[in-house]
N, C-alpha and C positions, 0 to 999 in steps of 0.2 A: 486478708490483707487488702487494704485500700491504698491505692497509689494516688498521688497528687493528680487530680483529673486534668489539669493543664498539661503536665508532663506526659500523662497517659495518652491524651488526644494527639499531642505532637508526635509521640513515638509511633502511634498507629499510622498517622499520616505519613511520616518519613519512611516507615517500612514500605508502605504502598508506593511511595515515590521511588524508593530505591529499587523496587521491582518493576518500575516503569508501568505501573497500573493506575497511576493518578497523574493526569496532565495538568490539573488546575492548581492554583495556589490553595493553601489551607483554608483561608477565609472564603474564597469562591466555592470551594468544594462543600464546606459546611453549609453555606447558604443554598447551594443547588440541591443537596440531598436531604435537607431537613424535612420537608413535607413528605418525601417518599419514605423516609425512615419512620416517621410518625404513623403513616398509613400502614406500613408493614407491622409495626408493633401492635396497633389496634386489631389488625386481622389475626395476629398470633394469639391475642387474648380471647378472640372469638372462636378460633379453631386450632386444634393441635396439629392440623395438617398444613399449616401455612409454612411455606419456605421463605425464609428471611434472607435472601441472597444480598440485597442491597444493604440490609442492616449489618450483615457479617462484614461487608467490605467498607462501608462508608459511615459507620456509626461512630465517628471520631469523638463527638461530644456525648451522645446518648449513653454510651457505656460508662461514662464518668458521672452520670446523674445517679449517684449511689442511693440517695434517700428513697427515690421512687422504686428502686429494685428491692431494697431492704424492707420497705413497707409490705411488699408481697410476702416475704418470708415471715414477717411478724404476724401475718394472718394465721400461720400454721404452727409457729414455734414461739416459745416464750423468749423474752429479751435476754433473760439470764442464761440461755443456752448458746449465746453468741459471745465471741470475743473479737472485737474489732481492733486491728492493729494497723498503724500507718506503715506502709511497705518500706518507706525510707528508714524507719526505725529498725526494721528487720535487717536491712542490708548494712546499716551502720553498727548495730549491736546484735549480731546474729545469735550468739550464745545466750545472752541475757533474754532476748525475745523468745527463743525456743524454751528456755527455762520457764518463762511466764506462761507460754502455751501449755507446757507440761503440767504446771500447777493448776491451770484452769481445767484441764482434762482429767486431773487426778491420776496422772501416770508419772513414772520415774523419768527424770530428764536424762538425756544422753549427751555426751560430750561430742561436739562436732569438730572434726579435724580439718576438713576440706571446705573452705567457704568461698572458693572461687565462683565467680559469676559466669554462667553459661548463657548462650543465646543472647548476648548483648549486641545490639545493632552497632554497626560501624558506619554511621551516616556522616557524610561530609558537610551537609548543610545544617545550619542551626536555626532555631526559631527566631524570627525577627521580633523587634520590640512591638511592632504593630500587631503581630500575631499573638504574642504573649498578652498584651493588653486586651485584645479582643477576647481571648479565652478566659482571662481572669474575670472580665466583666460578665461573660456568659455564665461562668460557674459560680459567681458570687451568691446568687439566690439559692442555687442548688446546694452549695456547701453550707450556707446558713441553715437550710432546712435539715441537712444531714447532722450538723452539730447539735441542733435542737432535738432531733429524733433520738440521737444516741446519748445525749447529755455528755458529750465528749468533743473536744476540739483537737484538730490536727494542725500542725504549724506549716500549712501550705501557704506560700507567698501569694 
């Protein structure tokens, strides 16, 4: 499941703000932590013993750079072993999407009776237009790369 990276980044940020773990604005935090996160990622590629504490907390954008992550998987597994689904589709059409997943896996589909959403954040603040524009611009080349890699487009705004 791939979530709109703009919404994913904002949700991650708002969760940390809601826990009083992030004093900066979204844009300030992304700009502050970018080089630290990139350094940790490089260290992790070089050593399995790297602790990625900053990455875990502040990787608002990096976790939504899906193409970069999927390319690593493609080094070990064939493309046809993957089914990529837009998470928004899953939440809007849960049963249809689960049926699609079952067909892909070659297993019998089950009827889902409870489609309640759990662990939904209840955050009072919303993403500003400036933040949304910043994130859209940030993710545009990453999303273009993803769509090309997968030969599949998602309707992320």
